[in-house]
C-alpha positions as protocol buffer text, in pm:
chain_id: "A"
residue {
  index: 1
  type: MET
  ca { x: 23 y: 5 z: 8 }
}
residue {
  index: 2
  type: ASN
  ca { x: 152 y: 348 z: -40 }
}
residue {
  index: 3
  type: LYS
  ca { x: 136 y: 635 z: 164 }
}
residue {
  index: 4
  type: LEU
  ca { x: -160 y: 788 z: 82 }
}
residue {
  index: 5
  type: ALA
  ca { x: -410 y: 459 z: 99 }
}
residue {
  index: 6
  type: ARG
  ca { x: -256 y: 398 z: 421 }
}
residue {
  index: 7
  type: ILE
  ca { x: -341 y: 751 z: 577 }
}
residue {
  index: 8
  type: ALA
  ca { x: -665 y: 697 z: 432 }
}
residue {
  index: 9
  type: VAL
  ca { x: -733 y: 399 z: 643 }
}
residue {
  index: 10
  type: LEU
  ca { x: -594 y: 534 z: 930 }
}
residue {
  index: 11
  type: CYS
  ca { x: -850 y: 892 z: 885 }
}
residue {
  index: 12
  type: PHE
  ca { x: -1122 y: 555 z: 806 }
}
residue {
  index: 13
  type: VAL
  ca { x: -1032 y: 421 z: 1168 }
}
residue {
  index: 14
  type: ILE
  ca { x: -1028 y: 700 z: 1354 }
}
residue {
  index: 15
  type: ALA
  ca { x: -1392 y: 803 z: 1185 }
}
residue {
  index: 16
  type: LEU
  ca { x: -1485 y: 482 z: 1297 }
}
residue {
  index: 17
  type: VAL
  ca { x: -1372 y: 462 z: 1611 }
}
residue {
  index: 18
  type: PHE
  ca { x: -1476 y: 845 z: 1720 }
}
residue {
  index: 19
  type: ALA
  ca { x: -1810 y: 829 z: 1538 }
}
residue {
  index: 20
  type: PRO
  ca { x: -2025 y: 663 z: 1780 }
}
residue {
  index: 21
  type: ALA
  ca { x: -1972 y: 973 z: 2091 }
}
residue {
  index: 22
  type: ALA
  ca { x: -2018 y: 1270 z: 1785 }
}
residue {
  index: 23
  type: ILE
  ca { x: -2360 y: 1081 z: 1760 }
}
residue {
  index: 24
  type: LEU
  ca { x: -2406 y: 1056 z: 2190 }
}
residue {
  index: 25
  type: ALA
  ca { x: -2255 y: 1423 z: 2209 }
}
residue {
  index: 26
  type: ALA
  ca { x: -2485 y: 1545 z: 1940 }
}
residue {
  index: 27
  type: ASP
  ca { x: -2796 y: 1426 z: 2088 }
}
residue {
  index: 28
  type: GLY
  ca { x: -2684 y: 1567 z: 2410 }
}
residue {
  index: 29
  type: ALA
  ca { x: -2671 y: 1191 z: 2603 }
}
residue {
  index: 30
  type: THR
  ca { x: -2412 y: 1135 z: 2814 }
}
residue {
  index: 31
  type: ILE
  ca { x: -2077 y: 838 z: 2756 }
}
residue {
  index: 32
  type: GLU
  ca { x: -2120 y: 609 z: 2978 }
}
residue {
  index: 33
  type: LYS
  ca { x: -1805 y: 454 z: 3080 }
}
residue {
  index: 34
  type: SER
  ca { x: -1923 y: 110 z: 3083 }
}
residue {
  index: 35
  type: SER
  ca { x: -1963 y: 193 z: 2661 }
}
residue {
  index: 36
  type: MET
  ca { x: -1735 y: 412 z: 2529 }
}
residue {
  index: 37
  type: GLY
  ca { x: -1478 y: 374 z: 2786 }
}
residue {
  index: 38
  type: TYR
  ca { x: -1441 y: 11 z: 2721 }
}
residue {
  index: 39
  type: LEU
  ca { x: -1406 y: 54 z: 2431 }
}
residue {
  index: 40
  type: GLY
  ca { x: -1177 y: 255 z: 2402 }
}
residue {
  index: 41
  type: ILE
  ca { x: -931 y: 140 z: 2666 }
}
residue {
  index: 42
  type: SER
  ca { x: -937 y: -207 z: 2424 }
}
residue {
  index: 43
  type: ILE
  ca { x: -856 y: -4 z: 2161 }
}
residue {
  index: 44
  type: GLY
  ca { x: -583 y: 194 z: 2276 }
}
residue {
  index: 45
  type: ALA
  ca { x: -465 y: -154 z: 2480 }
}
residue {
  index: 46
  type: GLY
  ca { x: -449 y: -339 z: 2187 }
}
residue {
  index: 47
  type: LEU
  ca { x: -269 y: -54 z: 1914 }
}
residue {
  index: 48
  type: ALA
  ca { x: 12 y: -59 z: 2168 }
}
residue {
  index: 49
  type: ALA
  ca { x: 57 y: -424 z: 2157 }
}
residue {
  index: 50
  type: ILE
  ca { x: 62 y: -434 z: 1823 }
}
residue {
  index: 51
  type: GLY
  ca { x: 283 y: -108 z: 1825 }
}
residue {
  index: 52
  type: GLY
  ca { x: 570 y: -275 z: 2041 }
}
residue {
  index: 53
  type: GLY
  ca { x: 466 y: -631 z: 1799 }
}
residue {
  index: 54
  type: ILE
  ca { x: 556 y: -441 z: 1456 }
}
residue {
  index: 55
  type: GLY
  ca { x: 820 y: -286 z: 1659 }
}
residue {
  index: 56
  type: ILE
  ca { x: 997 y: -574 z: 1731 }
}
residue {
  index: 57
  type: GLY
  ca { x: 946 y: -740 z: 1382 }
}
residue {
  index: 58
  type: LEU
  ca { x: 1157 y: -500 z: 1199 }
}
residue {
  index: 59
  type: LEU
  ca { x: 1417 y: -482 z: 1420 }
}
residue {
  index: 60
  type: GLY
  ca { x: 1487 y: -877 z: 1388 }
}
residue {
  index: 61
  type: ALA
  ca { x: 1434 y: -791 z: 1033 }
}
residue {
  index: 62
  type: SER
  ca { x: 1687 y: -566 z: 1036 }
}
residue {
  index: 63
  type: VAL
  ca { x: 1950 y: -728 z: 1302 }
}
residue {
  index: 64
  type: VAL
  ca { x: 1909 y: -1010 z: 1032 }
}
residue {
  index: 65
  type: ASP
  ca { x: 1961 y: -856 z: 737 }
}
residue {
  index: 66
  type: ALA
  ca { x: 2262 y: -678 z: 901 }
}
residue {
  index: 67
  type: SER
  ca { x: 2420 y: -998 z: 1042 }
}
residue {
  index: 68
  type: ALA
  ca { x: 2402 y: -1139 z: 673 }
}
residue {
  index: 69
  type: ARG
  ca { x: 2579 y: -863 z: 549 }
}
residue {
  index: 70
  type: GLN
  ca { x: 2800 y: -804 z: 776 }
}
residue {
  index: 71
  type: PRO
  ca { x: 2881 y: -1163 z: 996 }
}
residue {
  index: 72
  type: GLU
  ca { x: 3179 y: -1089 z: 1208 }
}
residue {
  index: 73
  type: MET
  ca { x: 2935 y: -789 z: 1367 }
}
residue {
  index: 74
  type: GLN
  ca { x: 2675 y: -1010 z: 1457 }
}
residue {
  index: 75
  type: GLY
  ca { x: 2775 y: -989 z: 1857 }
}
residue {
  index: 76
  type: LYS
  ca { x: 2747 y: -676 z: 1871 }
}
residue {
  index: 77
  type: LEU
  ca { x: 2459 y: -631 z: 1694 }
}
residue {
  index: 78
  type: ILE
  ca { x: 2244 y: -921 z: 1919 }
}
residue {
  index: 79
  type: THR
  ca { x: 2357 y: -746 z: 2223 }
}
residue {
  index: 80
  type: THR
  ca { x: 2204 y: -393 z: 2065 }
}
residue {
  index: 81
  type: MET
  ca { x: 1906 y: -534 z: 1974 }
}
residue {
  index: 82
  type: PHE
  ca { x: 1806 y: -740 z: 2239 }
}
residue {
  index: 83
  type: ILE
  ca { x: 1846 y: -363 z: 2410 }
}
residue {
  index: 84
  type: ALA
  ca { x: 1649 y: -172 z: 2149 }
}
residue {
  index: 85
  type: ALA
  ca { x: 1360 y: -433 z: 2241 }
}
residue {
  index: 86
  type: ALA
  ca { x: 1320 y: -399 z: 2589 }
}
residue {
  index: 87
  type: LEU
  ca { x: 1307 y: -87 z: 2564 }
}
residue {
  index: 88
  type: ILE
  ca { x: 1058 y: -128 z: 2228 }
}
residue {
  index: 89
  type: GLU
  ca { x: 877 y: -413 z: 2516 }
}
residue {
  index: 90
  type: GLY
  ca { x: 833 y: -130 z: 2818 }
}
residue {
  index: 91
  type: LEU
  ca { x: 708 y: 102 z: 2585 }
}
residue {
  index: 92
  type: ALA
  ca { x: 443 y: -132 z: 2475 }
}
residue {
  index: 93
  type: LEU
  ca { x: 386 y: -237 z: 2839 }
}
residue {
  index: 94
  type: PHE
  ca { x: 365 y: 121 z: 2962 }
}
residue {
  index: 95
  type: ALA
  ca { x: 71 y: 202 z: 2723 }
}
residue {
  index: 96
  type: ILE
  ca { x: -85 y: -117 z: 2868 }
}
residue {
  index: 97
  type: VAL
  ca { x: -72 y: -38 z: 3203 }
}
residue {
  index: 98
  type: ILE
  ca { x: -182 y: 286 z: 3127 }
}
residue {
  index: 99
  type: CYS
  ca { x: -485 y: 201 z: 2968 }
}
residue {
  index: 100
  type: MET
  ca { x: -549 y: -69 z: 3258 }
}
residue {
  index: 101
  type: LEU
  ca { x: -485 y: 217 z: 3504 }
}
residue {
  index: 102
  type: CYS
  ca { x: -814 y: 450 z: 3342 }
}
residue {
  index: 103
  type: LEU
  ca { x: -992 y: 126 z: 3340 }
}
residue {
  index: 104
  type: PHE
  ca { x: -1002 y: 85 z: 3666 }
}
residue {
  index: 105
  type: MET
  ca { x: -977 y: 477 z: 3807 }
}
């Protein structure tokens, strides 16, 4: 997919997610935590998990490619990969914890 198609899909998903909130706000109804809150929290946790998975997948692919090009650097690349993977996982877990805190507040 090219860049314009990705942006269009992202805008469609955002509109789809926020459309019920806009409709309820236009009618003067209140958005209860039990309905829209749980939906938002679950979408946020899912996006955090997907983002972490994509990040680690790209990192692993890059390290394998770099190891194939320069096998003598494999030890340093693996060490750097594990440090970067830990940071990516930490960020994803932090986002999921924030979603859980929002759920129980």
